[in-house]
VEXLO-900615 format. One record per residue (C-alpha): residue number from 0; x, y, z. Coordinates in nm, 3 decimals. Example, Ala and Ser with C-alpha at 12.3 -4.5 7.8 and 13.67 -1.06 7.14 Angstrom:
<nodes>
NODE    i        X        Y        Z
NODE    0    1.230   -0.450    0.780
NODE    1    1.367   -0.106    0.714
</nodes>
This chain:
<nodes>
NODE    i        X        Y        Z
NODE    0    2.086    0.730    3.482
NODE    1    1.991    0.752    3.866
NODE    2    1.664    0.880    3.812
NODE    3    1.626    0.574    3.588
NODE    4    1.681    0.389    3.868
NODE    5    1.400    0.515    4.099
NODE    6    1.123    0.336    4.293
NODE    7    0.926    0.328    3.950
NODE    8    1.180    0.173    3.776
NODE    9    1.174   -0.242    3.713
NODE   10    1.451   -0.402    3.506
NODE   11    1.383   -0.645    3.267
NODE   12    1.518   -0.981    3.178
NODE   13    1.743   -0.850    3.026
NODE   14    1.890   -0.604    3.305
NODE   15    1.767   -0.274    3.111
NODE   16    1.547   -0.026    3.320
NODE   17    1.169   -0.016    3.214
NODE   18    0.981    0.276    3.412
NODE   19    0.698    0.088    3.609
NODE   20    0.592    0.061    3.952
NODE   21    0.456   -0.250    3.910
NODE   22    0.614   -0.623    3.961
NODE   23    0.294   -0.788    3.744
NODE   24    0.380   -0.568    3.422
NODE   25    0.773   -0.663    3.468
NODE   26    0.668   -1.050    3.470
NODE   27    0.396   -1.003    3.229
NODE   28    0.665   -0.825    3.013
NODE   29    0.962   -1.066    3.043
NODE   30    0.673   -1.404    2.948
NODE   31    0.645   -1.186    2.614
NODE   32    0.999   -1.183    2.548
NODE   33    1.013   -1.545    2.591
NODE   34    0.704   -1.616    2.396
NODE   35    0.888   -1.399    2.085
NODE   36    1.176   -1.574    2.111
NODE   37    1.022   -1.924    2.144
NODE   38    0.765   -1.860    1.902
NODE   39    0.504   -1.958    2.130
NODE   40    0.125   -1.896    2.086
NODE   41    0.082   -1.641    2.368
NODE   42    0.265   -1.358    2.262
NODE   43   -0.089   -1.130    2.365
NODE   44    0.038   -1.189    2.717
NODE   45    0.229   -0.806    2.623
NODE   46   -0.163   -0.655    2.686
NODE   47   -0.181   -0.824    3.022
NODE   48    0.144   -0.565    3.073
NODE   49    0.008   -0.296    2.908
NODE   50   -0.319   -0.317    3.119
NODE   51   -0.171   -0.417    3.439
NODE   52    0.025   -0.060    3.442
NODE   53   -0.157    0.185    3.166
NODE   54    0.147    0.426    3.271
NODE   55    0.423    0.212    3.126
NODE   56    0.534    0.327    2.826
NODE   57    0.707    0.015    2.646
NODE   58    0.445   -0.215    2.752
NODE   59    0.166   -0.003    2.591
NODE   60    0.370    0.030    2.295
NODE   61    0.419   -0.338    2.227
NODE   62    0.086   -0.419    2.300
NODE   63   -0.027   -0.124    2.040
NODE   64    0.133   -0.358    1.760
NODE   65   -0.038   -0.699    1.861
NODE   66   -0.383   -0.566    2.012
NODE   67   -0.699   -0.527    1.793
NODE   68   -0.690   -0.172    1.548
NODE   69   -0.950   -0.049    1.798
NODE   70   -0.759   -0.130    2.096
NODE   71   -0.427   -0.057    1.892
NODE   72   -0.502    0.320    1.944
NODE   73   -0.559    0.304    2.334
NODE   74   -0.269    0.143    2.385
NODE   75   -0.038    0.360    2.123
NODE   76   -0.205    0.693    2.310
NODE   77   -0.126    0.563    2.648
NODE   78    0.266    0.495    2.518
NODE   79    0.277    0.872    2.391
NODE   80    0.152    1.006    2.660
NODE   81    0.425    0.841    2.934
NODE   82    0.715    0.887    2.651
NODE   83    0.865    1.172    2.839
NODE   84    0.899    0.949    3.136
NODE   85    1.000    0.674    2.953
NODE   86    1.403    0.538    3.044
NODE   87    1.661    0.601    2.736
NODE   88    1.636    0.219    2.673
NODE   89    1.208    0.227    2.646
NODE   90    1.255    0.560    2.473
NODE   91    1.538    0.352    2.181
NODE   92    1.316    0.044    2.123
NODE   93    0.966    0.268    2.111
NODE   94    1.186    0.500    1.812
NODE   95    1.192    0.179    1.592
NODE   96    0.811    0.074    1.702
NODE   97    0.724    0.337    1.546
NODE   98    0.897    0.321    1.273
NODE   99    0.715    0.017    1.148
NODE  100    0.400    0.144    1.272
NODE  101    0.498    0.413    0.969
NODE  102    0.592    0.192    0.763
NODE  103    0.913    0.338    0.727
NODE  104    1.178    0.019    0.688
NODE  105    1.494    0.197    0.643
NODE  106    1.429    0.401    0.956
NODE  107    1.288    0.134    1.165
NODE  108    1.632   -0.103    1.037
NODE  109    1.820    0.187    1.127
NODE  110    1.659    0.214    1.451
NODE  111    1.677   -0.156    1.548
NODE  112    2.054   -0.129    1.472
NODE  113    2.090    0.145    1.714
NODE  114    1.886   -0.057    2.002
NODE  115    2.142   -0.342    1.941
NODE  116    2.465   -0.102    1.963
NODE  117    2.341    0.042    2.274
NODE  118    2.143   -0.223    2.416
NODE  119    2.309   -0.601    2.305
NODE  120    2.112   -0.805    2.574
NODE  121    1.797   -0.767    2.396
NODE  122    1.725   -1.039    2.190
NODE  123    1.364   -0.992    2.147
NODE  124    1.479   -0.629    1.947
NODE  125    1.726   -0.851    1.762
NODE  126    1.451   -1.101    1.665
NODE  127    1.243   -0.838    1.559
NODE  128    1.559   -0.656    1.350
NODE  129    1.613   -1.010    1.203
NODE  130    1.270   -1.022    1.073
NODE  131    1.242   -0.719    0.938
NODE  132    1.554   -0.752    0.779
NODE  133    1.442   -1.112    0.649
NODE  134    1.094   -0.926    0.485
NODE  135    1.346   -0.702    0.250
NODE  136    1.559   -0.993    0.164
NODE  137    1.866   -0.854    0.340
NODE  138    2.017   -1.174    0.478
NODE  139    2.389   -0.974    0.504
NODE  140    2.199   -0.770    0.767
NODE  141    2.042   -1.060    0.960
NODE  142    2.400   -1.170    0.981
NODE  143    2.522   -0.859    1.045
NODE  144    2.272   -0.784    1.381
NODE  145    2.333   -1.139    1.520
NODE  146    2.716   -1.081    1.471
NODE  147    2.650   -0.755    1.637
NODE  148    2.556   -0.882    2.012
NODE  149    2.705   -1.221    1.982
NODE  150    2.998   -1.103    2.238
NODE  151    2.757   -1.014    2.506
NODE  152    2.523   -1.333    2.465
NODE  153    2.746   -1.614    2.418
NODE  154    2.558   -1.816    2.679
NODE  155    2.214   -1.703    2.643
NODE  156    1.927   -1.946    2.505
NODE  157    1.798   -1.835    2.177
NODE  158    2.068   -1.616    2.065
NODE  159    2.256   -1.958    1.846
NODE  160    1.917   -2.001    1.721
NODE  161    1.909   -1.676    1.521
NODE  162    2.287   -1.660    1.405
NODE  163    2.253   -2.003    1.258
NODE  164    1.939   -1.906    1.063
NODE  165    2.164   -1.585    0.914
NODE  166    2.444   -1.819    0.844
NODE  167    2.228   -2.072    0.656
NODE  168    2.047   -1.784    0.447
NODE  169    2.423   -1.635    0.382
NODE  170    2.497   -2.001    0.239
NODE  171    2.747   -2.083    0.495
NODE  172    2.585   -2.385    0.571
NODE  173    2.884   -2.582    0.802
NODE  174    2.889   -2.272    1.032
NODE  175    2.511   -2.299    1.065
NODE  176    2.520   -2.636    1.170
NODE  177    2.761   -2.533    1.470
NODE  178    2.535   -2.255    1.568
NODE  179    2.273   -2.434    1.558
NODE  180    2.345   -2.754    1.724
NODE  181    2.510   -2.523    1.981
NODE  182    2.159   -2.339    2.046
NODE  183    2.008   -2.663    2.109
NODE  184    2.277   -2.783    2.378
NODE  185    2.191   -2.464    2.574
NODE  186    1.776   -2.497    2.462
NODE  187    1.683   -2.835    2.328
NODE  188    1.361   -2.717    2.247
NODE  189    1.443   -2.349    2.054
NODE  190    1.236   -2.468    1.748
NODE  191    1.365   -2.190    1.575
NODE  192    1.733   -2.350    1.611
NODE  193    1.593   -2.716    1.489
NODE  194    1.406   -2.537    1.195
NODE  195    1.817   -2.376    1.158
NODE  196    1.972   -2.711    1.165
NODE  197    1.680   -2.879    0.881
NODE  198    1.820   -2.605    0.668
NODE  199    2.116   -2.716    0.703
NODE  200    2.026   -3.110    0.595
NODE  201    1.759   -2.977    0.324
NODE  202    2.115   -2.778    0.195
NODE  203    2.273   -3.080    0.175
NODE  204    2.050   -3.309    0.026
NODE  205    2.058   -3.518    0.392
NODE  206    1.672   -3.585    0.385
NODE  207    1.676   -3.909    0.595
NODE  208    1.868   -3.719    0.861
NODE  209    1.670   -3.430    0.819
NODE  210    1.303   -3.640    0.837
NODE  211    1.464   -3.829    1.172
NODE  212    1.598   -3.503    1.384
NODE  213    1.247   -3.329    1.295
NODE  214    0.997   -3.640    1.404
NODE  215    1.202   -3.660    1.693
NODE  216    1.125   -3.300    1.815
NODE  217    0.834   -3.274    1.644
NODE  218    0.623   -3.306    2.032
NODE  219    0.823   -2.931    2.109
NODE  220    0.622   -2.775    1.838
NODE  221    0.303   -2.798    2.023
NODE  222    0.418   -2.498    2.196
NODE  223    0.464   -2.295    1.892
NODE  224    0.210   -2.000    1.753
NODE  225    0.059   -2.112    1.418
NODE  226    0.339   -2.013    1.207
NODE  227    0.624   -2.223    1.277
NODE  228    0.419   -2.473    1.389
NODE  229    0.299   -2.546    1.016
NODE  230    0.629   -2.445    0.850
NODE  231    0.802   -2.705    1.026
NODE  232    0.559   -2.938    0.957
NODE  233    0.580   -2.826    0.567
NODE  234    0.976   -2.828    0.596
NODE  235    0.920   -3.231    0.685
NODE  236    0.662   -3.269    0.458
NODE  237    0.900   -3.152    0.191
NODE  238    1.171   -3.358    0.301
NODE  239    0.926   -3.669    0.267
NODE  240    0.884   -3.563   -0.086
NODE  241    1.225   -3.518   -0.173
NODE  242    1.404   -3.816    0.030
NODE  243    1.110   -4.073    0.039
NODE  244    1.258   -4.392   -0.145
NODE  245    0.965   -4.616   -0.051
NODE  246    0.712   -4.489   -0.353
NODE  247    0.512   -4.315   -0.017
NODE  248    0.662   -3.952   -0.072
NODE  249    0.309   -3.820   -0.185
NODE  250    0.159   -3.997    0.111
NODE  251    0.347   -3.916    0.364
NODE  252    0.347   -3.535    0.257
NODE  253   -0.060   -3.547    0.236
NODE  254   -0.054   -3.708    0.603
NODE  255    0.135   -3.397    0.712
NODE  256   -0.101   -3.142    0.520
NODE  257   -0.406   -3.305    0.623
NODE  258   -0.318   -3.364    0.992
NODE  259   -0.116   -3.106    1.080
NODE  260   -0.152   -2.841    0.842
NODE  261   -0.453   -2.789    0.716
NODE  262   -0.609   -3.034    0.881
NODE  263   -0.530   -2.889    1.288
NODE  264   -0.902   -2.657    1.197
NODE  265   -0.789   -2.463    1.500
NODE  266   -0.482   -2.345    1.378
NODE  267   -0.609   -2.266    1.023
NODE  268   -0.934   -2.074    1.152
NODE  269   -0.749   -1.850    1.394
NODE  270   -0.464   -1.781    1.195
NODE  271   -0.514   -1.799    0.828
NODE  272   -0.272   -1.637    0.659
NODE  273   -0.022   -1.823    0.841
NODE  274   -0.117   -2.149    0.793
NODE  275   -0.196   -2.075    0.418
NODE  276    0.146   -2.011    0.321
NODE  277    0.277   -2.311    0.442
NODE  278   -0.021   -2.537    0.310
NODE  279   -0.013   -2.353   -0.039
NODE  280    0.370   -2.396   -0.046
NODE  281    0.347   -2.766    0.009
NODE  282    0.048   -2.801   -0.253
NODE  283    0.259   -2.635   -0.491
NODE  284    0.546   -2.836   -0.397
NODE  285    0.334   -3.144   -0.465
NODE  286    0.243   -3.029   -0.835
NODE  287    0.553   -2.940   -0.927
NODE  288    0.636   -3.280   -0.772
NODE  289    0.405   -3.413   -0.990
NODE  290    0.152   -3.532   -0.792
NODE  291   -0.114   -3.311   -0.888
NODE  292   -0.401   -3.520   -0.877
NODE  293   -0.406   -3.476   -0.548
NODE  294   -0.398   -3.132   -0.507
NODE  295   -0.668   -2.984   -0.669
NODE  296   -0.975   -3.054   -0.470
NODE  297   -0.706   -2.900   -0.109
NODE  298   -0.641   -2.610   -0.295
NODE  299   -0.946   -2.512   -0.393
NODE  300   -1.079   -2.506   -0.077
NODE  301   -0.800   -2.256    0.050
NODE  302   -0.815   -2.063   -0.252
NODE  303   -1.165   -1.957   -0.182
NODE  304   -1.060   -1.805    0.112
NODE  305   -0.850   -1.549   -0.142
NODE  306   -1.115   -1.417   -0.438
NODE  307   -1.180   -1.140   -0.182
NODE  308   -0.895   -0.893   -0.291
NODE  309   -0.916   -0.747    0.053
NODE  310   -0.694   -1.027    0.157
NODE  311   -0.430   -0.955   -0.068
NODE  312   -0.126   -0.799   -0.011
NODE  313   -0.022   -0.888    0.331
NODE  314    0.323   -1.098    0.216
NODE  315    0.457   -1.129   -0.144
NODE  316    0.521   -1.458   -0.120
NODE  317    0.191   -1.545   -0.060
NODE  318    0.013   -1.358   -0.311
NODE  319    0.286   -1.543   -0.478
NODE  320    0.093   -1.867   -0.386
NODE  321   -0.233   -1.735   -0.406
NODE  322   -0.217   -1.633   -0.779
NODE  323   -0.123   -2.014   -0.888
NODE  324   -0.413   -2.139   -0.618
NODE  325   -0.662   -1.915   -0.775
NODE  326   -0.555   -1.966   -1.131
NODE  327   -0.501   -2.377   -1.009
NODE  328   -0.904   -2.331   -0.896
NODE  329   -1.059   -2.165   -1.219
NODE  330   -1.084   -1.826   -0.996
NODE  331   -0.990   -1.671   -1.351
NODE  332   -1.124   -1.325   -1.324
NODE  333   -0.980   -1.276   -0.970
NODE  334   -0.652   -1.468   -1.069
NODE  335   -0.604   -1.227   -1.335
NODE  336   -0.706   -0.903   -1.114
NODE  337   -0.438   -1.021   -0.842
NODE  338   -0.145   -1.070   -1.143
NODE  339   -0.242   -0.714   -1.250
NODE  340   -0.227   -0.555   -0.876
NODE  341    0.116   -0.739   -0.836
NODE  342    0.285   -0.629   -1.148
NODE  343    0.167   -0.254   -1.014
NODE  344    0.356   -0.332   -0.663
NODE  345    0.671   -0.497   -0.822
NODE  346    0.757   -0.135   -0.980
NODE  347    0.732   -0.039   -0.615
NODE  348    0.989   -0.277   -0.444
NODE  349    1.218   -0.112   -0.266
NODE  350    1.203    0.236   -0.403
NODE  351    1.235    0.444   -0.114
NODE  352    1.553    0.289   -0.009
NODE  353    1.723    0.281   -0.396
NODE  354    1.650    0.618   -0.492
NODE  355    1.803    0.752   -0.142
NODE  356    2.116    0.522   -0.259
NODE  357    2.095    0.689   -0.586
NODE  358    2.083    1.008   -0.453
NODE  359    2.373    0.960   -0.203
NODE  360    2.586    0.789   -0.498
NODE  361    2.493    1.077   -0.757
NODE  362    2.606    1.341   -0.502
NODE  363    2.938    1.147   -0.444
NODE  364    2.967    1.100   -0.801
NODE  365    2.970    0.753   -0.810
NODE  366    2.813    0.637   -1.130
NODE  367    2.924    0.243   -1.098
NODE  368    2.712    0.270   -0.770
NODE  369    2.414    0.395   -0.928
NODE  370    2.441    0.172   -1.261
NODE  371    2.469   -0.109   -0.988
NODE  372    2.149   -0.013   -0.830
NODE  373    1.935    0.052   -1.126
NODE  374    2.039   -0.304   -1.310
NODE  375    1.952   -0.446   -1.016
NODE  376    1.572   -0.309   -0.980
NODE  377    1.529   -0.384   -1.328
NODE  378    1.677   -0.747   -1.266
NODE  379    1.439   -0.767   -0.959
NODE  380    1.123   -0.608   -1.142
NODE  381    1.171   -0.839   -1.398
NODE  382    1.182   -1.147   -1.232
NODE  383    0.910   -1.049   -0.981
NODE  384    0.654   -1.036   -1.307
NODE  385    0.820   -1.290   -1.468
NODE  386    0.737   -1.522   -1.207
NODE  387    0.365   -1.402   -1.103
NODE  388    0.296   -1.454   -1.509
NODE  389    0.479   -1.799   -1.461
NODE  390    0.255   -1.929   -1.150
NODE  391   -0.024   -1.778   -1.340
NODE  392   -0.001   -1.976   -1.641
NODE  393    0.134   -2.261   -1.453
NODE  394   -0.202   -2.274   -1.238
NODE  395   -0.423   -2.180   -1.550
NODE  396   -0.303   -2.569   -1.685
NODE  397   -0.069   -2.408   -1.968
NODE  398    0.284   -2.551   -1.843
NODE  399    0.440   -2.504   -2.110
NODE  400    0.454   -2.156   -2.115
NODE  401    0.633   -2.148   -1.801
NODE  402    0.957   -2.197   -1.930
NODE  403    0.919   -1.944   -2.172
NODE  404    0.783   -1.686   -1.966
NODE  405    1.083   -1.782   -1.672
NODE  406    1.384   -1.809   -1.897
NODE  407    1.666   -2.014   -1.896
NODE  408    1.881   -1.757   -1.677
NODE  409    1.570   -1.701   -1.415
NODE  410    1.699   -1.722   -1.078
NODE  411    1.483   -1.719   -0.779
NODE  412    1.739   -1.696   -0.545
NODE  413    1.757   -1.311   -0.658
NODE  414    1.382   -1.244   -0.545
NODE  415    1.471   -1.282   -0.208
NODE  416    1.292   -0.941   -0.153
NODE  417    0.971   -1.041   -0.129
NODE  418    1.058   -1.172    0.182
NODE  419    1.150   -1.580    0.135
NODE  420    1.437   -1.840    0.250
NODE  421    1.659   -2.053    0.026
NODE  422    1.412   -2.328    0.064
NODE  423    1.096   -2.123    0.001
NODE  424    1.226   -2.019   -0.270
NODE  425    1.380   -2.324   -0.426
NODE  426    1.007   -2.477   -0.505
NODE  427    0.961   -2.174   -0.777
NODE  428    1.356   -2.275   -0.945
NODE  429    1.145   -2.623   -0.978
NODE  430    0.920   -2.487   -1.220
NODE  431    1.171   -2.443   -1.499
NODE  432    1.211   -2.838   -1.528
NODE  433    0.810   -2.880   -1.541
</nodes>
């Protein structure tokens, strides 16, 4: 540890040692942490940290994950070249980053857990761990990670926003409200905490409260990157759809779509995938709510961006929404191709982890556990394929087929493995009453 405190080591904002002789590198690194936690638009400030000190292993490892493909290799090579000199903290974070880059999600989650166990003040690693758990539908892990580090971060900005959302996704709404309000008492512009509190209002169907709260905080979203900016506006638009009783529900939702989500051309063109996720989600909600006459031209404009299969398979939720949009916009051949591709990919959901669990269970003679795992996998596969087929038929105008395809026992909540929140899944549940 004494070696880690030599003249070429600086503490980052968490108080953990990073090997760099540059104060500017640490400053850029800390700015990156702030951007991550605030969902800021300038996360690529990490590239400046890496370029300021080519020998800083951690800065270059983080930069590799955000750089363009050609530059990513350069940053990765720099990081590996200096790995032997890195501090224990850096090596711990880099191990998790390597697992993410390899697509080894189980290994990455395990590595992230170790980072939080040994370096619990690193809230950027908590954010990364929660994002990975969410993408795999593991809401319980999101809460576990947040609870794991709460004891050393009780007065820290952004801690309670991450706790609040994990509580929401585990159906602990009252506790989530307490955590979200605690977060906002520490940092009123914690946009993730605002987002979590909106979830609370929506779960309770307090749509007017949600509208007032989100509108009063919407100015703070201007500092956000494209995803959370459009996502918070998506939440507000949904609240108008559900809560307006003045006959202008569709008008208010469409105003938000046209001016804040898809109408924000700079964001939509810069981050097409992030914005499209929220744009298509809102258009599907409008369709399901009976406002299909306003959807056609808007959805076609977006669907045209996804006719090329190279744009598919970025995220499961986006794929499902794109499938509906392609069918809705009469790109039938492309929609059928995507449907077929999704069917094949559905049979690979979680396969690596489940096979590992089954091997362990067989070794331990735990046949009940094997049965549960197989049963869950079959239900998940069936539900995913059901939903994809239903969205294809719904988009094609064959609405009568939706209920028979989904079946009376269909539960969208079983599909959180595709990486969607309770609120995002709710619109799929509404397909049953079309």
